[in-house]
Gaussian input, Z-matrix of N, CA and C with variables (Angstrom, degrees):
# hf/3-21g

backbone

0 1
 N
 C     1     B1
 C     2     B2     1     A1
 N     3     B3     2     A2     1     D1
 C     4     B4     3     A3     2     D2
 C     5     B5     4     A4     3     D3
 N     6     B6     5     A5     4     D4
 C     7     B7     6     A6     5     D5
 C     8     B8     7     A7     6     D6
 N     9     B9     8     A8     7     D7
 C    10    B10     9     A9     8     D8
 C    11    B11    10    A10     9     D9
 N    12    B12    11    A11    10    D10
 C    13    B13    12    A12    11    D11
 C    14    B14    13    A13    12    D12
 N    15    B15    14    A14    13    D13
 C    16    B16    15    A15    14    D14
 C    17    B17    16    A16    15    D15
 N    18    B18    17    A17    16    D16
 C    19    B19    18    A18    17    D17
 C    20    B20    19    A19    18    D18
 N    21    B21    20    A20    19    D19
 C    22    B22    21    A21    20    D20
 C    23    B23    22    A22    21    D21
 N    24    B24    23    A23    22    D22
 C    25    B25    24    A24    23    D23
 C    26    B26    25    A25    24    D24
 N    27    B27    26    A26    25    D25
 C    28    B28    27    A27    26    D26
 C    29    B29    28    A28    27    D27
 N    30    B30    29    A29    28    D28
 C    31    B31    30    A30    29    D29
 C    32    B32    31    A31    30    D30
 N    33    B33    32    A32    31    D31
 C    34    B34    33    A33    32    D32
 C    35    B35    34    A34    33    D33
 N    36    B36    35    A35    34    D34
 C    37    B37    36    A36    35    D35
 C    38    B38    37    A37    36    D36
 N    39    B39    38    A38    37    D37
 C    40    B40    39    A39    38    D38
 C    41    B41    40    A40    39    D39
 N    42    B42    41    A41    40    D40
 C    43    B43    42    A42    41    D41
 C    44    B44    43    A43    42    D42
 N    45    B45    44    A44    43    D43
 C    46    B46    45    A45    44    D44
 C    47    B47    46    A46    45    D45
 N    48    B48    47    A47    46    D46
 C    49    B49    48    A48    47    D47
 C    50    B50    49    A49    48    D48
 N    51    B51    50    A50    49    D49
 C    52    B52    51    A51    50    D50
 C    53    B53    52    A52    51    D51
 N    54    B54    53    A53    52    D52
 C    55    B55    54    A54    53    D53
 C    56    B56    55    A55    54    D54
 N    57    B57    56    A56    55    D55
 C    58    B58    57    A57    56    D56
 C    59    B59    58    A58    57    D57
 N    60    B60    59    A59    58    D58
 C    61    B61    60    A60    59    D59
 C    62    B62    61    A61    60    D60
 N    63    B63    62    A62    61    D61
 C    64    B64    63    A63    62    D62
 C    65    B65    64    A64    63    D63
 N    66    B66    65    A65    64    D64
 C    67    B67    66    A66    65    D65
 C    68    B68    67    A67    66    D66
 N    69    B69    68    A68    67    D67
 C    70    B70    69    A69    68    D68
 C    71    B71    70    A70    69    D69
 N    72    B72    71    A71    70    D70
 C    73    B73    72    A72    71    D71
 C    74    B74    73    A73    72    D72
 N    75    B75    74    A74    73    D73
 C    76    B76    75    A75    74    D74
 C    77    B77    76    A76    75    D75
 N    78    B78    77    A77    76    D76
 C    79    B79    78    A78    77    D77
 C    80    B80    79    A79    78    D78
 N    81    B81    80    A80    79    D79
 C    82    B82    81    A81    80    D80
 C    83    B83    82    A82    81    D81
 N    84    B84    83    A83    82    D82
 C    85    B85    84    A84    83    D83
 C    86    B86    85    A85    84    D84
 N    87    B87    86    A86    85    D85
 C    88    B88    87    A87    86    D86
 C    89    B89    88    A88    87    D87
 N    90    B90    89    A89    88    D88
 C    91    B91    90    A90    89    D89
 C    92    B92    91    A91    90    D90
 N    93    B93    92    A92    91    D91
 C    94    B94    93    A93    92    D92
 C    95    B95    94    A94    93    D93
 N    96    B96    95    A95    94    D94
 C    97    B97    96    A96    95    D95
 C    98    B98    97    A97    96    D96
 N    99    B99    98    A98    97    D97
 C   100   B100    99    A99    98    D98
 C   101   B101   100   A100    99    D99
 N   102   B102   101   A101   100   D100
 C   103   B103   102   A102   101   D101
 C   104   B104   103   A103   102   D102
 N   105   B105   104   A104   103   D103
 C   106   B106   105   A105   104   D104
 C   107   B107   106   A106   105   D105
 N   108   B108   107   A107   106   D106
 C   109   B109   108   A108   107   D107
 C   110   B110   109   A109   108   D108
 N   111   B111   110   A110   109   D109
 C   112   B112   111   A111   110   D110
 C   113   B113   112   A112   111   D111
 N   114   B114   113   A113   112   D112
 C   115   B115   114   A114   113   D113
 C   116   B116   115   A115   114   D114
 N   117   B117   116   A116   115   D115
 C   118   B118   117   A117   116   D116
 C   119   B119   118   A118   117   D117
 N   120   B120   119   A119   118   D118
 C   121   B121   120   A120   119   D119
 C   122   B122   121   A121   120   D120
 N   123   B123   122   A122   121   D121
 C   124   B124   123   A123   122   D122
 C   125   B125   124   A124   123   D123
 N   126   B126   125   A125   124   D124
 C   127   B127   126   A126   125   D125
 C   128   B128   127   A127   126   D126
 N   129   B129   128   A128   127   D127
 C   130   B130   129   A129   128   D128
 C   131   B131   130   A130   129   D129
 N   132   B132   131   A131   130   D130
 C   133   B133   132   A132   131   D131
 C   134   B134   133   A133   132   D132
 N   135   B135   134   A134   133   D133
 C   136   B136   135   A135   134   D134
 C   137   B137   136   A136   135   D135
 N   138   B138   137   A137   136   D136
 C   139   B139   138   A138   137   D137
 C   140   B140   139   A139   138   D138
 N   141   B141   140   A140   139   D139
 C   142   B142   141   A141   140   D140
 C   143   B143   142   A142   141   D141
 N   144   B144   143   A143   142   D142
 C   145   B145   144   A144   143   D143
 C   146   B146   145   A145   144   D144
 N   147   B147   146   A146   145   D145
 C   148   B148   147   A147   146   D146
 C   149   B149   148   A148   147   D147
 N   150   B150   149   A149   148   D148
 C   151   B151   150   A150   149   D149
 C   152   B152   151   A151   150   D150

   B1=1.4458
   B2=1.5274
   B3=1.3240
   B4=1.4758
   B5=1.5285
   B6=1.2982
   B7=1.4665
   B8=1.5135
   B9=1.3251
   B10=1.4595
   B11=1.5279
   B12=1.3134
   B13=1.4644
   B14=1.5214
   B15=1.3229
   B16=1.4613
   B17=1.5209
   B18=1.3177
   B19=1.4640
   B20=1.5260
   B21=1.3076
   B22=1.4595
   B23=1.5267
   B24=1.3154
   B25=1.4569
   B26=1.5271
   B27=1.3214
   B28=1.4686
   B29=1.5298
   B30=1.3295
   B31=1.4610
   B32=1.5211
   B33=1.3135
   B34=1.4669
   B35=1.5248
   B36=1.3104
   B37=1.4753
   B38=1.5252
   B39=1.3337
   B40=1.4625
   B41=1.5258
   B42=1.3213
   B43=1.4612
   B44=1.5250
   B45=1.3164
   B46=1.4676
   B47=1.5230
   B48=1.3232
   B49=1.4598
   B50=1.5226
   B51=1.3438
   B52=1.4597
   B53=1.5222
   B54=1.3240
   B55=1.4568
   B56=1.5187
   B57=1.3129
   B58=1.4595
   B59=1.5266
   B60=1.3243
   B61=1.4662
   B62=1.5299
   B63=1.3036
   B64=1.4690
   B65=1.5238
   B66=1.3278
   B67=1.4609
   B68=1.5302
   B69=1.3192
   B70=1.4667
   B71=1.5268
   B72=1.3218
   B73=1.4641
   B74=1.5288
   B75=1.3280
   B76=1.4599
   B77=1.5255
   B78=1.3274
   B79=1.4635
   B80=1.5266
   B81=1.3141
   B82=1.4739
   B83=1.5272
   B84=1.3085
   B85=1.4641
   B86=1.5291
   B87=1.3249
   B88=1.4678
   B89=1.5284
   B90=1.3148
   B91=1.4675
   B92=1.5205
   B93=1.3181
   B94=1.4535
   B95=1.5321
   B96=1.3109
   B97=1.4666
   B98=1.5241
   B99=1.3201
   B100=1.4697
   B101=1.5207
   B102=1.3156
   B103=1.4665
   B104=1.5289
   B105=1.3118
   B106=1.4553
   B107=1.5089
   B108=1.3201
   B109=1.4594
   B110=1.5051
   B111=1.3179
   B112=1.4607
   B113=1.5225
   B114=1.3225
   B115=1.4518
   B116=1.5289
   B117=1.3196
   B118=1.4549
   B119=1.5266
   B120=1.3035
   B121=1.4659
   B122=1.5233
   B123=1.3204
   B124=1.4618
   B125=1.5262
   B126=1.3455
   B127=1.4623
   B128=1.5270
   B129=1.3222
   B130=1.4725
   B131=1.5183
   B132=1.3248
   B133=1.4594
   B134=1.5285
   B135=1.3231
   B136=1.4565
   B137=1.5272
   B138=1.3060
   B139=1.4552
   B140=1.5214
   B141=1.3222
   B142=1.4569
   B143=1.5173
   B144=1.2984
   B145=1.4613
   B146=1.5243
   B147=1.3110
   B148=1.4648
   B149=1.5154
   B150=1.3204
   B151=1.4656
   B152=1.4838
   A1=109.24
   A2=117.60
   A3=120.69
   A4=112.10
   A5=115.57
   A6=121.61
   A7=109.42
   A8=115.91
   A9=120.75
   A10=108.07
   A11=115.46
   A12=121.45
   A13=107.17
   A14=116.61
   A15=120.39
   A16=109.80
   A17=114.40
   A18=122.32
   A19=106.26
   A20=116.73
   A21=119.63
   A22=111.30
   A23=114.39
   A24=121.07
   A25=110.56
   A26=115.77
   A27=120.03
   A28=110.74
   A29=116.37
   A30=120.29
   A31=110.48
   A32=116.62
   A33=120.36
   A34=111.62
   A35=116.25
   A36=119.78
   A37=111.25
   A38=116.19
   A39=120.52
   A40=110.07
   A41=116.31
   A42=120.62
   A43=110.87
   A44=117.19
   A45=120.83
   A46=110.72
   A47=116.80
   A48=120.55
   A49=111.68
   A50=116.05
   A51=120.75
   A52=112.83
   A53=117.10
   A54=119.80
   A55=112.92
   A56=115.14
   A57=122.09
   A58=112.48
   A59=118.02
   A60=120.16
   A61=111.03
   A62=117.50
   A63=121.53
   A64=110.69
   A65=117.32
   A66=121.84
   A67=110.21
   A68=117.10
   A69=121.27
   A70=110.25
   A71=117.25
   A72=121.15
   A73=111.96
   A74=116.96
   A75=121.02
   A76=110.62
   A77=116.62
   A78=120.43
   A79=111.38
   A80=115.96
   A81=119.95
   A82=109.61
   A83=116.94
   A84=121.14
   A85=111.66
   A86=117.55
   A87=120.97
   A88=110.99
   A89=116.96
   A90=120.73
   A91=109.94
   A92=116.60
   A93=121.24
   A94=111.02
   A95=117.27
   A96=121.45
   A97=111.17
   A98=117.21
   A99=120.17
   A100=112.74
   A101=117.83
   A102=121.30
   A103=111.30
   A104=116.52
   A105=120.50
   A106=115.29
   A107=117.06
   A108=120.30
   A109=115.24
   A110=117.49
   A111=120.53
   A112=109.06
   A113=116.57
   A114=121.19
   A115=109.11
   A116=115.18
   A117=122.14
   A118=108.41
   A119=117.55
   A120=121.00
   A121=109.88
   A122=116.64
   A123=120.67
   A124=111.80
   A125=117.22
   A126=119.13
   A127=111.58
   A128=117.69
   A129=119.70
   A130=110.64
   A131=116.90
   A132=120.86
   A133=111.22
   A134=117.75
   A135=121.74
   A136=111.95
   A137=117.32
   A138=121.88
   A139=108.80
   A140=116.17
   A141=118.46
   A142=109.76
   A143=117.48
   A144=122.10
   A145=113.26
   A146=118.48
   A147=119.88
   A148=112.27
   A149=118.30
   A150=121.21
   A151=106.78
   D1=131.75
   D2=-179.12
   D3=-66.14
   D4=147.41
   D5=173.76
   D6=-74.70
   D7=148.90
   D8=176.48
   D9=-94.85
   D10=129.16
   D11=178.35
   D12=-109.19
   D13=123.58
   D14=178.82
   D15=-128.05
   D16=146.69
   D17=176.69
   D18=-134.98
   D19=128.21
   D20=-177.80
   D21=-72.10
   D22=154.94
   D23=178.80
   D24=-60.49
   D25=-40.95
   D26=-178.93
   D27=-63.25
   D28=-39.93
   D29=178.75
   D30=-64.80
   D31=-42.71
   D32=178.59
   D33=-63.72
   D34=-42.37
   D35=179.88
   D36=-63.25
   D37=-43.26
   D38=179.63
   D39=-63.24
   D40=-44.99
   D41=-179.64
   D42=-63.75
   D43=-39.19
   D44=179.23
   D45=-62.75
   D46=-36.87
   D47=177.90
   D48=-67.06
   D49=-30.48
   D50=-177.62
   D51=-81.43
   D52=-19.17
   D53=177.08
   D54=125.05
   D55=174.53
   D56=-174.58
   D57=-62.50
   D58=-41.32
   D59=-179.38
   D60=-61.68
   D61=-44.98
   D62=178.90
   D63=-64.84
   D64=-36.73
   D65=179.62
   D66=-64.09
   D67=-47.55
   D68=179.30
   D69=-66.88
   D70=-41.41
   D71=178.47
   D72=-58.36
   D73=-32.45
   D74=178.08
   D75=-57.50
   D76=-44.19
   D77=-179.87
   D78=-72.37
   D79=-41.84
   D80=179.01
   D81=-60.54
   D82=-45.05
   D83=-179.37
   D84=-65.21
   D85=-39.77
   D86=179.31
   D87=-65.87
   D88=-41.89
   D89=178.13
   D90=-65.55
   D91=-44.36
   D92=178.81
   D93=-60.02
   D94=-42.51
   D95=179.32
   D96=-65.13
   D97=-34.86
   D98=-177.45
   D99=-69.02
   D100=-19.79
   D101=178.74
   D102=-108.59
   D103=20.46
   D104=175.35
   D105=77.97
   D106=17.40
   D107=176.28
   D108=82.57
   D109=3.24
   D110=-177.90
   D111=-134.98
   D112=114.29
   D113=179.84
   D114=-91.86
   D115=109.09
   D116=179.35
   D117=-128.85
   D118=175.91
   D119=177.14
   D120=-59.05
   D121=-38.83
   D122=-179.85
   D123=-67.30
   D124=-45.85
   D125=-178.24
   D126=-74.37
   D127=-26.41
   D128=176.41
   D129=-62.74
   D130=-30.10
   D131=178.26
   D132=-67.32
   D133=-18.68
   D134=178.76
   D135=-80.16
   D136=-12.59
   D137=179.25
   D138=-96.79
   D139=143.33
   D140=175.56
   D141=-103.81
   D142=177.62
   D143=-173.90
   D144=-62.64
   D145=-26.08
   D146=-178.23
   D147=-78.17
   D148=-6.10
   D149=178.26
   D150=-98.18

């Protein structure tokens, strides 16, 4: 079953104010957190195409 990745509206708004790098990092960090901080072949299987 795929992991659910969520990012709060407040986090997105703050990141948008900080710039494009912070905005993209918000998604990268959320995805990384959803797989336990370690991207491996096994944890990649927990992500679906929309992530």
